[in-house]
LOVO-715124 format. One record per atom (N, C-alpha, C): x, y, z; residue in one letter. Coordinates in nm, 2 decimals. Layout:
ATOM      px      py      pz  r
ATOM       X       Y       Z  a
...
END
This chain:
ATOM      px      py      pz  r
ATOM    4.89    1.71   20.57  m
ATOM    4.76    1.65   20.44  m
ATOM    4.62    1.72   20.48  m
ATOM    4.58    1.77   20.56  k
ATOM    4.44    1.84   20.65  k
ATOM    4.45    1.99   20.54  k
ATOM    4.59    2.04   20.50  q
ATOM    4.59    2.10   20.41  q
ATOM    4.58    2.09   20.28  q
ATOM    4.63    1.98   20.23  i
ATOM    4.61    1.95   20.15  i
ATOM    4.50    1.98   20.06  i
ATOM    4.39    1.85   20.14  l
ATOM    4.27    1.83   20.09  l
ATOM    4.20    1.97   20.14  l
ATOM    4.22    2.03   20.16  t
ATOM    4.17    2.18   20.21  t
ATOM    4.23    2.21   20.09  t
ATOM    4.25    2.23   20.03  c
ATOM    4.31    2.33   19.88  c
ATOM    4.28    2.22   19.76  c
ATOM    4.22    2.08   19.77  a
ATOM    4.21    2.00   19.67  a
ATOM    4.06    2.08   19.66  a
ATOM    3.99    2.06   19.78  a
ATOM    3.84    2.09   19.78  a
ATOM    3.80    2.24   19.70  a
ATOM    3.91    2.30   19.77  l
ATOM    3.87    2.46   19.71  l
ATOM    3.89    2.47   19.55  l
ATOM    4.02    2.42   19.51  l
ATOM    3.99    2.34   19.41  l
ATOM    3.83    2.32   19.30  l
ATOM    3.81    2.19   19.37  l
ATOM    3.73    2.16   19.31  l
ATOM    3.55    2.27   19.27  l
ATOM    3.59    2.33   19.45  v
ATOM    3.46    2.40   19.44  v
ATOM    3.49    2.52   19.31  v
ATOM    3.64    2.59   19.31  a
ATOM    3.63    2.69   19.24  a
ATOM    3.64    2.64   19.03  a
ATOM    3.68    2.47   18.98  v
ATOM    3.64    2.47   18.86  v
ATOM    3.49    2.43   18.84  v
ATOM    3.44    2.41   18.92  a
ATOM    3.25    2.36   18.97  a
ATOM    3.20    2.49   18.91  a
ATOM    3.25    2.64   19.00  v
ATOM    3.12    2.70   18.99  v
ATOM    3.17    2.77   18.83  v
ATOM    3.31    2.76   18.79  r
ATOM    3.34    2.84   18.66  r
ATOM    3.24    2.75   18.54  r
ATOM    3.29    2.58   18.53  a
ATOM    3.21    2.52   18.49  a
ATOM    3.09    2.57   18.48  a
ATOM    3.03    2.56   18.56  a
ATOM    2.86    2.59   18.56  a
ATOM    2.83    2.79   18.49  a
ATOM    2.91    2.87   18.50  e
ATOM    2.93    3.02   18.44  e
ATOM    2.88    2.95   18.31  e
ATOM    2.89    2.87   18.24  f
ATOM    2.84    2.89   18.10  f
ATOM    2.80    2.68   18.04  f
ATOM    2.68    2.65   18.11  p
ATOM    2.70    2.50   18.11  p
ATOM    2.69    2.42   18.01  p
ATOM    2.71    2.35   18.02  d
ATOM    2.75    2.25   17.86  d
ATOM    2.60    2.16   17.80  d
ATOM    2.60    2.16   17.65  i
ATOM    2.43    2.12   17.61  i
ATOM    2.55    2.00   17.50  i
ATOM    2.47    1.91   17.51  s
ATOM    2.49    1.75   17.41  s
ATOM    2.47    1.78   17.30  s
ATOM    2.58    1.70   17.21  i
ATOM    2.50    1.74   17.07  i
ATOM    2.36    1.66   17.03  i
ATOM    2.32    1.55   17.16  h
ATOM    2.16    1.56   17.10  h
ATOM    2.05    1.64   17.08  h
ATOM    2.10    1.73   17.17  d
ATOM    2.02    1.87   17.24  d
ATOM    2.03    1.95   17.15  d
ATOM    2.11    2.00   17.12  l
ATOM    2.22    2.13   17.02  l
ATOM    2.19    2.06   16.86  l
ATOM    2.17    1.93   16.85  k
ATOM    2.05    1.88   16.68  k
ATOM    1.91    1.97   16.68  k
ATOM    1.88    1.89   16.81  a
ATOM    1.73    1.95   16.85  a
ATOM    1.67    2.10   16.83  a
ATOM    1.76    2.18   16.90  a
ATOM    1.75    2.32   16.90  a
ATOM    1.78    2.40   16.74  a
ATOM    1.88    2.37   16.66  i
ATOM    1.89    2.38   16.50  i
ATOM    1.83    2.31   16.47  i
ATOM    1.74    2.21   16.46  a
ATOM    1.59    2.16   16.41  a
ATOM    1.51    2.28   16.38  a
ATOM    1.48    2.31   16.56  a
ATOM    1.37    2.40   16.57  a
ATOM    1.37    2.52   16.51  a
ATOM    1.51    2.59   16.48  k
ATOM    1.58    2.69   16.51  k
ATOM    1.56    2.79   16.59  k
ATOM    1.63    2.77   16.73  k
ATOM    1.62    2.79   16.80  k
ATOM    1.76    2.84   16.93  k
ATOM    1.86    2.85   16.80  v
ATOM    1.99    2.85   16.86  v
ATOM    2.08    2.92   16.75  v
ATOM    2.18    3.00   16.83  t
ATOM    2.23    3.10   16.78  t
ATOM    2.44    3.04   16.84  t
ATOM    2.46    3.03   16.68  l
ATOM    2.58    2.93   16.70  l
ATOM    2.77    3.02   16.67  l
ATOM    2.77    3.04   16.78  i
ATOM    2.93    3.08   16.78  i
ATOM    3.00    2.99   16.72  i
ATOM    3.13    2.93   16.64  d
ATOM    3.27    2.89   16.63  d
ATOM    3.35    2.96   16.66  d
ATOM    3.42    2.91   16.76  v
ATOM    3.56    3.00   16.80  v
ATOM    3.67    2.91   16.79  v
ATOM    3.70    2.85   16.65  n
ATOM    3.79    2.82   16.61  n
ATOM    3.90    2.84   16.50  n
ATOM    3.85    2.96   16.44  g
ATOM    3.92    3.07   16.41  g
ATOM    3.86    3.04   16.22  g
ATOM    3.93    3.17   16.15  t
ATOM    3.80    3.19   16.04  t
ATOM    3.90    3.06   15.94  t
ATOM    4.00    3.00   15.95  d
ATOM    4.05    2.92   15.85  d
ATOM    3.95    2.77   15.93  d
ATOM    4.00    2.78   16.01  s
ATOM    3.92    2.61   16.04  s
ATOM    3.76    2.68   16.01  s
ATOM    3.64    2.71   16.05  w
ATOM    3.60    2.75   15.98  w
ATOM    3.50    2.73   15.84  w
ATOM    3.56    2.81   15.77  k
ATOM    3.64    2.76   15.61  k
ATOM    3.57    2.60   15.59  k
ATOM    3.68    2.54   15.67  n
ATOM    3.69    2.36   15.61  n
ATOM    3.60    2.32   15.66  n
ATOM    3.57    2.39   15.77  g
ATOM    3.43    2.31   15.83  g
ATOM    3.35    2.36   15.96  g
ATOM    3.23    2.37   15.99  h
ATOM    3.15    2.41   16.11  h
ATOM    3.03    2.32   16.07  h
ATOM    2.99    2.34   16.17  i
ATOM    2.80    2.38   16.26  i
ATOM    2.78    2.44   16.22  i
ATOM    2.66    2.36   16.07  p
ATOM    2.58    2.47   15.98  p
ATOM    2.56    2.57   16.11  p
ATOM    2.53    2.72   16.01  g
ATOM    2.49    2.81   16.07  g
ATOM    2.55    2.92   16.20  g
ATOM    2.70    2.81   16.19  a
ATOM    2.71    2.87   16.33  a
ATOM    2.84    3.02   16.28  a
ATOM    2.80    3.09   16.33  i
ATOM    2.90    3.28   16.37  i
ATOM    3.03    3.26   16.28  i
ATOM    3.13    3.26   16.26  d
ATOM    3.28    3.25   16.27  d
ATOM    3.31    3.34   16.37  d
ATOM    3.34    3.36   16.47  f
ATOM    3.37    3.46   16.59  f
ATOM    3.48    3.51   16.55  f
ATOM    3.60    3.47   16.49  q
ATOM    3.74    3.53   16.45  q
ATOM    3.68    3.68   16.36  q
ATOM    3.62    3.64   16.23  s
ATOM    3.55    3.75   16.15  s
ATOM    3.45    3.84   16.21  s
ATOM    3.35    3.76   16.31  s
ATOM    3.25    3.84   16.34  s
ATOM    3.27    3.95   16.45  s
ATOM    3.42    3.92   16.53  k
ATOM    3.38    4.00   16.66  k
ATOM    3.36    4.14   16.67  k
ATOM    3.35    4.21   16.57  e
ATOM    3.34    4.36   16.63  e
ATOM    3.23    4.38   16.59  e
ATOM    3.14    4.27   16.48  k
ATOM    2.97    4.28   16.47  k
ATOM    2.89    4.19   16.51  k
ATOM    2.97    4.10   16.64  l
ATOM    2.84    4.01   16.70  l
ATOM    2.75    4.05   16.71  l
ATOM    2.72    4.16   16.82  a
ATOM    2.66    4.18   16.83  a
ATOM    2.45    4.21   16.76  a
ATOM    2.51    4.27   16.63  g
ATOM    2.42    4.28   16.54  g
ATOM    2.33    4.12   16.47  g
ATOM    2.47    4.04   16.47  l
ATOM    2.48    3.89   16.45  l
ATOM    2.34    3.80   16.51  l
ATOM    2.34    3.86   16.64  l
ATOM    2.25    3.77   16.77  l
ATOM    2.14    3.81   16.77  l
ATOM    2.10    3.71   16.80  p
ATOM    1.92    3.75   16.80  p
ATOM    1.86    3.86   16.95  p
ATOM    1.79    3.95   16.93  k
ATOM    1.68    4.04   17.02  k
ATOM    1.71    3.99   17.14  k
ATOM    1.64    3.88   17.14  e
ATOM    1.60    3.85   17.26  e
ATOM    1.69    3.77   17.32  e
ATOM    1.71    3.84   17.46  k
ATOM    1.87    3.80   17.52  k
ATOM    1.84    3.67   17.60  k
ATOM    1.73    3.60   17.61  s
ATOM    1.73    3.48   17.64  s
ATOM    1.72    3.39   17.56  s
ATOM    1.74    3.43   17.48  a
ATOM    1.78    3.34   17.36  a
ATOM    1.92    3.24   17.36  a
ATOM    1.90    3.08   17.26  l
ATOM    1.98    3.05   17.30  l
ATOM    2.11    3.02   17.26  l
ATOM    2.22    3.10   17.31  v
ATOM    2.35    3.11   17.23  v
ATOM    2.47    3.02   17.26  v
ATOM    2.50    2.92   17.15  v
ATOM    2.59    2.85   17.21  v
ATOM    2.76    2.92   17.12  v
ATOM    2.85    2.86   17.22  a
ATOM    2.97    2.86   17.21  a
ATOM    3.06    2.73   17.21  a
ATOM    3.15    2.73   17.07  y
ATOM    3.19    2.56   17.08  y
ATOM    3.34    2.60   16.98  y
ATOM    3.43    2.49   17.03  c
ATOM    3.59    2.58   16.97  c
ATOM    3.59    2.39   16.92  c
ATOM    3.77    2.37   16.97  g
ATOM    3.79    2.23   16.94  g
ATOM    3.78    2.13   16.95  g
ATOM    3.72    2.10   17.09  g
ATOM    3.66    1.98   17.17  g
ATOM    3.69    1.99   17.30  g
ATOM    3.68    1.88   17.39  p
ATOM    3.63    1.89   17.53  p
ATOM    3.78    1.93   17.59  p
ATOM    3.89    1.95   17.56  k
ATOM    4.01    2.03   17.63  k
ATOM    4.02    2.11   17.60  k
ATOM    3.95    2.27   17.51  c
ATOM    3.95    2.32   17.43  c
ATOM    3.85    2.45   17.51  c
ATOM    3.96    2.55   17.57  n
ATOM    3.91    2.67   17.66  n
ATOM    3.86    2.80   17.56  n
ATOM    3.87    2.82   17.39  a
ATOM    3.87    2.95   17.31  a
ATOM    3.72    2.98   17.35  a
ATOM    3.61    2.91   17.34  y
ATOM    3.49    2.93   17.34  y
ATOM    3.48    3.03   17.46  y
ATOM    3.49    3.01   17.56  r
ATOM    3.49    3.12   17.66  r
ATOM    3.49    3.24   17.59  r
ATOM    3.64    3.32   17.51  a
ATOM    3.59    3.41   17.48  a
ATOM    3.45    3.45   17.42  a
ATOM    3.39    3.37   17.32  a
ATOM    3.27    3.39   17.26  a
ATOM    3.13    3.45   17.40  a
ATOM    3.19    3.30   17.49  a
ATOM    3.01    3.29   17.58  a
ATOM    3.07    3.40   17.63  a
ATOM    3.17    3.47   17.65  k
ATOM    3.21    3.59   17.76  k
ATOM    3.13    3.70   17.64  k
ATOM    3.16    3.74   17.54  v
ATOM    3.09    3.89   17.49  v
ATOM    2.90    3.82   17.49  v
ATOM    2.87    3.74   17.47  a
ATOM    2.76    3.71   17.46  a
ATOM    2.68    3.69   17.58  a
ATOM    2.79    3.70   17.69  k
ATOM    2.69    3.70   17.81  k
ATOM    2.72    3.88   17.89  k
ATOM    2.82    3.95   17.83  d
ATOM    2.89    4.12   17.85  d
ATOM    2.76    4.20   17.79  d
ATOM    2.67    4.10   17.69  l
ATOM    2.62    4.16   17.57  l
ATOM    2.49    4.13   17.62  l
ATOM    2.45    4.09   17.69  g
ATOM    2.27    4.06   17.80  g
ATOM    2.24    3.90   17.81  g
ATOM    2.34    3.81   17.76  y
ATOM    2.26    3.68   17.71  y
ATOM    2.25    3.60   17.81  y
ATOM    2.15    3.58   17.84  t
ATOM    2.13    3.50   17.99  t
ATOM    2.13    3.32   17.94  t
ATOM    2.09    3.33   17.86  n
ATOM    2.11    3.18   17.83  n
ATOM    2.24    3.11   17.74  n
ATOM    2.38    3.11   17.74  v
ATOM    2.50    3.09   17.73  v
ATOM    2.50    2.95   17.74  v
ATOM    2.52    2.88   17.66  r
ATOM    2.57    2.76   17.69  r
ATOM    2.75    2.69   17.57  r
ATOM    2.77    2.62   17.65  h
ATOM    2.84    2.56   17.55  h
ATOM    2.91    2.42   17.51  h
ATOM    2.91    2.35   17.40  l
ATOM    2.91    2.24   17.35  l
ATOM    3.06    2.21   17.39  l
ATOM    3.05    2.12   17.51  s
ATOM    3.19    2.06   17.53  s
ATOM    3.29    2.01   17.43  s
ATOM    3.17    1.95   17.32  a
ATOM    3.22    1.82   17.20  a
ATOM    3.29    1.88   17.16  a
ATOM    3.31    2.03   17.09  g
ATOM    3.33    2.08   17.01  g
ATOM    3.32    2.03   16.88  g
ATOM    3.39    2.11   16.76  i
ATOM    3.37    2.04   16.69  i
ATOM    3.40    1.92   16.61  i
ATOM    3.50    1.87   16.72  s
ATOM    3.55    1.72   16.69  s
ATOM    3.42    1.64   16.71  s
ATOM    3.43    1.64   16.79  g
ATOM    3.26    1.56   16.89  g
ATOM    3.18    1.54   16.76  g
ATOM    3.15    1.67   16.72  w
ATOM    3.03    1.69   16.60  w
ATOM    3.10    1.58   16.47  w
ATOM    3.23    1.61   16.47  k
ATOM    3.29    1.54   16.35  k
ATOM    3.27    1.41   16.37  k
ATOM    3.34    1.37   16.45  d
ATOM    3.31    1.19   16.57  d
ATOM    3.13    1.12   16.50  d
ATOM    3.11    1.23   16.57  a
ATOM    2.91    1.21   16.59  a
ATOM    2.86    1.22   16.39  a
ATOM    2.91    1.17   16.31  n
ATOM    2.88    1.21   16.10  n
ATOM    2.79    1.32   16.11  n
ATOM    2.79    1.41   16.17  h
ATOM    2.72    1.54   16.13  h
ATOM    2.73    1.61   16.02  h
ATOM    2.67    1.65   15.97  a
ATOM    2.71    1.74   15.88  a
ATOM    2.80    1.93   15.85  a
ATOM    2.86    1.89   15.80  l
ATOM    2.93    2.05   15.81  l
ATOM    2.89    2.16   15.71  l
ATOM    2.86    2.29   15.78  g
ATOM    2.85    2.41   15.71  g
ATOM    3.07    2.39   15.64  g
ATOM    3.05    2.45   15.53  k
ATOM    3.15    2.52   15.46  k
ATOM    3.17    2.66   15.42  k
ATOM    3.24    2.74   15.46  g
ATOM    3.29    2.84   15.43  g
ATOM    3.33    2.94   15.28  g
ATOM    3.34    3.06   15.32  s
ATOM    3.42    3.09   15.16  s
ATOM    3.45    3.24   15.28  s
END
């Protein structure tokens, strides 16, 4: 029993450390950052999904991967938010990791994802 509890504790610590790598941002705080024009958004849902509806101003990660460095702000402490489908989706990590590897220090995750954004009845941007 002691081994099981030890393993469970270690697993919880590992999950907490990994989650802290890219802290969550709420929809409310993201909307405020968008209104203040203080955020760069990266949509990791794929180009077809991005075309059908994304958070306004979001970069389509799939079609911009190679040129992402040129699309992100010059200031490395600028807020960069990556998102994907919803709370159970981890695809956002690809974009968040690229931003982090490029030296960005304020990379966050919208865990609600596009599904949470839509559920909150917020406007969508449409792409072509």
